TIDO-337262 format. One record per residue (C-alpha): chain; residue in three letters; y, z, x; residue number from 1. Coordinates in steps of 0.02 Angstrom, whole numbers, m for minus. Layout:
# TIDO-337262
<atom><chaine>A</chaine><residu>ALA</residu><Y>Y</Y><Z>Z</Z><X>X</X><num>NUM</num></atom>
...
//
This chain:
# TIDO-337262
<atom><chaine>A</chaine><residu>MET</residu><Y>5</Y><Z>11</Z><X>4</X><num>1</num></atom>
<atom><chaine>A</chaine><residu>THR</residu><Y>182</Y><Z>m19</Z><X>67</X><num>2</num></atom>
<atom><chaine>A</chaine><residu>GLN</residu><Y>307</Y><Z>108</Z><X>60</X><num>3</num></atom>
<atom><chaine>A</chaine><residu>ASP</residu><Y>353</Y><Z>21</Z><X>m121</X><num>4</num></atom>
<atom><chaine>A</chaine><residu>ASN</residu><Y>170</Y><Z>43</Z><X>m186</X><num>5</num></atom>
<atom><chaine>A</chaine><residu>LYS</residu><Y>132</Y><Z>m153</Z><X>m180</X><num>6</num></atom>
<atom><chaine>A</chaine><residu>VAL</residu><Y>m28</Y><Z>m197</Z><X>m122</X><num>7</num></atom>
<atom><chaine>A</chaine><residu>LYS</residu><Y>m41</Y><Z>m296</Z><X>36</X><num>8</num></atom>
<atom><chaine>A</chaine><residu>VAL</residu><Y>m142</Y><Z>m472</Z><X>52</X><num>9</num></atom>
<atom><chaine>A</chaine><residu>PHE</residu><Y>m200</Y><Z>m523</Z><X>199</X><num>10</num></atom>
<atom><chaine>A</chaine><residu>THR</residu><Y>m297</Y><Z>m688</Z><X>215</X><num>11</num></atom>
<atom><chaine>A</chaine><residu>TRP</residu><Y>m399</Y><Z>m723</Z><X>377</X><num>12</num></atom>
<atom><chaine>A</chaine><residu>THR</residu><Y>m515</Y><Z>m849</Z><X>460</X><num>13</num></atom>
<atom><chaine>A</chaine><residu>PRO</residu><Y>m689</Y><Z>m802</Z><X>452</X><num>14</num></atom>
<atom><chaine>A</chaine><residu>ASP</residu><Y>m672</Y><Z>m784</Z><X>628</X><num>15</num></atom>
<atom><chaine>A</chaine><residu>GLU</residu><Y>m504</Y><Z>m710</Z><X>639</X><num>16</num></atom>
<atom><chaine>A</chaine><residu>PHE</residu><Y>m596</Y><Z>m585</Z><X>509</X><num>17</num></atom>
<atom><chaine>A</chaine><residu>ARG</residu><Y>m740</Y><Z>m544</Z><X>649</X><num>18</num></atom>
<atom><chaine>A</chaine><residu>SER</residu><Y>m612</Y><Z>m514</Z><X>763</X><num>19</num></atom>
<atom><chaine>A</chaine><residu>MET</residu><Y>m506</Y><Z>m387</Z><X>712</X><num>20</num></atom>
<atom><chaine>A</chaine><residu>LEU</residu><Y>m653</Y><Z>m318</Z><X>657</X><num>21</num></atom>
<atom><chaine>A</chaine><residu>GLU</residu><Y>m722</Y><Z>m304</Z><X>817</X><num>22</num></atom>
<atom><chaine>A</chaine><residu>GLY</residu><Y>m559</Y><Z>m267</Z><X>896</X><num>23</num></atom>
<atom><chaine>A</chaine><residu>HIS</residu><Y>m563</Y><Z>m118</Z><X>811</X><num>24</num></atom>
<atom><chaine>A</chaine><residu>GLY</residu><Y>m753</Y><Z>m82</Z><X>883</X><num>25</num></atom>
<atom><chaine>A</chaine><residu>PHE</residu><Y>m861</Y><Z>m143</Z><X>740</X><num>26</num></atom>
<atom><chaine>A</chaine><residu>HIS</residu><Y>m1032</Y><Z>m227</Z><X>798</X><num>27</num></atom>
<atom><chaine>A</chaine><residu>ILE</residu><Y>m1030</Y><Z>m340</Z><X>664</X><num>28</num></atom>
<atom><chaine>A</chaine><residu>GLU</residu><Y>m1225</Y><Z>m368</Z><X>582</X><num>29</num></atom>
<atom><chaine>A</chaine><residu>LYS</residu><Y>m1170</Y><Z>m503</Z><X>435</X><num>30</num></atom>
<atom><chaine>A</chaine><residu>ILE</residu><Y>m1030</Y><Z>m588</Z><X>357</X><num>31</num></atom>
<atom><chaine>A</chaine><residu>ILE</residu><Y>m1046</Y><Z>m656</Z><X>203</X><num>32</num></atom>
<atom><chaine>A</chaine><residu>GLY</residu><Y>m950</Y><Z>m734</Z><X>70</X><num>33</num></atom>
<atom><chaine>A</chaine><residu>LYS</residu><Y>m913</Y><Z>m716</Z><X>m115</X><num>34</num></atom>
<atom><chaine>A</chaine><residu>GLY</residu><Y>m914</Y><Z>m877</Z><X>m189</X><num>35</num></atom>
<atom><chaine>A</chaine><residu>ILE</residu><Y>m861</Y><Z>m912</Z><X>m379</X><num>36</num></atom>
<atom><chaine>A</chaine><residu>THR</residu><Y>m976</Y><Z>m1077</Z><X>m402</X><num>37</num></atom>
<atom><chaine>A</chaine><residu>VAL</residu><Y>m988</Y><Z>m1084</Z><X>m586</X><num>38</num></atom>
<atom><chaine>A</chaine><residu>PRO</residu><Y>m839</Y><Z>m1202</Z><X>m620</X><num>39</num></atom>
<atom><chaine>A</chaine><residu>LEU</residu><Y>m879</Y><Z>m1291</Z><X>m474</X><num>40</num></atom>
<atom><chaine>A</chaine><residu>ARG</residu><Y>m1076</Y><Z>m1335</Z><X>m537</X><num>41</num></atom>
<atom><chaine>A</chaine><residu>ILE</residu><Y>m1066</Y><Z>m1351</Z><X>m730</X><num>42</num></atom>
<atom><chaine>A</chaine><residu>SER</residu><Y>m963</Y><Z>m1430</Z><X>m854</X><num>43</num></atom>
<atom><chaine>A</chaine><residu>ASN</residu><Y>m807</Y><Z>m1381</Z><X>m956</X><num>44</num></atom>
<atom><chaine>A</chaine><residu>GLY</residu><Y>m917</Y><Z>m1364</Z><X>m1105</X><num>45</num></atom>
<atom><chaine>A</chaine><residu>LEU</residu><Y>m1032</Y><Z>m1267</Z><X>m1046</X><num>46</num></atom>
<atom><chaine>A</chaine><residu>PHE</residu><Y>m929</Y><Z>m1154</Z><X>m943</X><num>47</num></atom>
<atom><chaine>A</chaine><residu>THR</residu><Y>m846</Y><Z>m1109</Z><X>m1118</X><num>48</num></atom>
<atom><chaine>A</chaine><residu>ARG</residu><Y>m998</Y><Z>m1070</Z><X>m1203</X><num>49</num></atom>
<atom><chaine>A</chaine><residu>LYS</residu><Y>m1023</Y><Z>m922</Z><X>m1273</X><num>50</num></atom>
<atom><chaine>A</chaine><residu>LYS</residu><Y>m1184</Y><Z>m894</Z><X>m1245</X><num>51</num></atom>
<atom><chaine>A</chaine><residu>TYR</residu><Y>m1308</Y><Z>m933</Z><X>m1105</X><num>52</num></atom>
<atom><chaine>A</chaine><residu>SER</residu><Y>m1510</Y><Z>m952</Z><X>m1070</X><num>53</num></atom>
<atom><chaine>A</chaine><residu>GLU</residu><Y>m1566</Y><Z>m800</Z><X>m938</X><num>54</num></atom>
<atom><chaine>A</chaine><residu>ASP</residu><Y>m1644</Y><Z>m967</Z><X>m851</X><num>55</num></atom>
<atom><chaine>A</chaine><residu>LEU</residu><Y>m1455</Y><Z>m1033</Z><X>m798</X><num>56</num></atom>
<atom><chaine>A</chaine><residu>PHE</residu><Y>m1408</Y><Z>m856</Z><X>m761</X><num>57</num></atom>
<atom><chaine>A</chaine><residu>ASN</residu><Y>m1539</Y><Z>m852</Z><X>m619</X><num>58</num></atom>
<atom><chaine>A</chaine><residu>SER</residu><Y>m1504</Y><Z>m1022</Z><X>m574</X><num>59</num></atom>
<atom><chaine>A</chaine><residu>ILE</residu><Y>m1339</Y><Z>m999</Z><X>m545</X><num>60</num></atom>
<atom><chaine>A</chaine><residu>LEU</residu><Y>m1345</Y><Z>m816</Z><X>m462</X><num>61</num></atom>
<atom><chaine>A</chaine><residu>GLN</residu><Y>m1510</Y><Z>m881</Z><X>m353</X><num>62</num></atom>
<atom><chaine>A</chaine><residu>PHE</residu><Y>m1379</Y><Z>m1042</Z><X>m295</X><num>63</num></atom>
<atom><chaine>A</chaine><residu>GLU</residu><Y>m1241</Y><Z>m903</Z><X>m241</X><num>64</num></atom>
<atom><chaine>A</chaine><residu>LEU</residu><Y>m1338</Y><Z>m770</Z><X>m161</X><num>65</num></atom>
<atom><chaine>A</chaine><residu>ALA</residu><Y>m1418</Y><Z>m946</Z><X>m48</X><num>66</num></atom>
<atom><chaine>A</chaine><residu>LEU</residu><Y>m1243</Y><Z>m987</Z><X>m22</X><num>67</num></atom>
<atom><chaine>A</chaine><residu>CYS</residu><Y>m1193</Y><Z>m805</Z><X>45</X><num>68</num></atom>
<atom><chaine>A</chaine><residu>ASP</residu><Y>m1314</Y><Z>m856</Z><X>194</X><num>69</num></atom>
<atom><chaine>A</chaine><residu>LYS</residu><Y>m1232</Y><Z>m1011</Z><X>241</X><num>70</num></atom>
<atom><chaine>A</chaine><residu>PRO</residu><Y>m1088</Y><Z>m982</Z><X>391</X><num>71</num></atom>
<atom><chaine>A</chaine><residu>ASP</residu><Y>m1025</Y><Z>m1164</Z><X>326</X><num>72</num></atom>
<atom><chaine>A</chaine><residu>ALA</residu><Y>m1003</Y><Z>m1074</Z><X>148</X><num>73</num></atom>
<atom><chaine>A</chaine><residu>LEU</residu><Y>m875</Y><Z>m960</Z><X>195</X><num>74</num></atom>
<atom><chaine>A</chaine><residu>ALA</residu><Y>m756</Y><Z>m1088</Z><X>164</X><num>75</num></atom>
<atom><chaine>A</chaine><residu>LEU</residu><Y>m791</Y><Z>m1089</Z><X>m19</X><num>76</num></atom>
<atom><chaine>A</chaine><residu>ALA</residu><Y>m756</Y><Z>m904</Z><X>m42</X><num>77</num></atom>
<atom><chaine>A</chaine><residu>GLY</residu><Y>m637</Y><Z>m804</Z><X>m134</X><num>78</num></atom>
<atom><chaine>A</chaine><residu>HIS</residu><Y>m661</Y><Z>m647</Z><X>m48</X><num>79</num></atom>
<atom><chaine>A</chaine><residu>MET</residu><Y>m782</Y><Z>m611</Z><X>134</X><num>80</num></atom>
<atom><chaine>A</chaine><residu>ARG</residu><Y>m877</Y><Z>m453</Z><X>180</X><num>81</num></atom>
<atom><chaine>A</chaine><residu>ALA</residu><Y>m956</Y><Z>m422</Z><X>317</X><num>82</num></atom>
<atom><chaine>A</chaine><residu>ILE</residu><Y>m1073</Y><Z>m282</Z><X>381</X><num>83</num></atom>
<atom><chaine>A</chaine><residu>ALA</residu><Y>m1039</Y><Z>m175</Z><X>518</X><num>84</num></atom>
<atom><chaine>A</chaine><residu>HIS</residu><Y>m1052</Y><Z>m16</Z><X>602</X><num>85</num></atom>
<atom><chaine>A</chaine><residu>LYS</residu><Y>m930</Y><Z>70</Z><X>699</X><num>86</num></atom>
<atom><chaine>A</chaine><residu>GLU</residu><Y>m1007</Y><Z>57</Z><X>914</X><num>87</num></atom>
//
């Protein structure tokens, strides 16, 4: 928070994020991206439905989880998460 009670927002590339964490003494195990892929992958008609099948939800979940394991997919991420520990 800033002195005037506003939230500071930081934007980093994956390399900058890694360097910042390592520079503060963290050992990085893994960096993943929290991607939002649903609007990219399905039609507007399907996206705006009120009910979805469980199979559709599971397919989207498996697709997004698979992206978490691909370092080059960080570019699609709205947020990055690091699994790290202090050295």
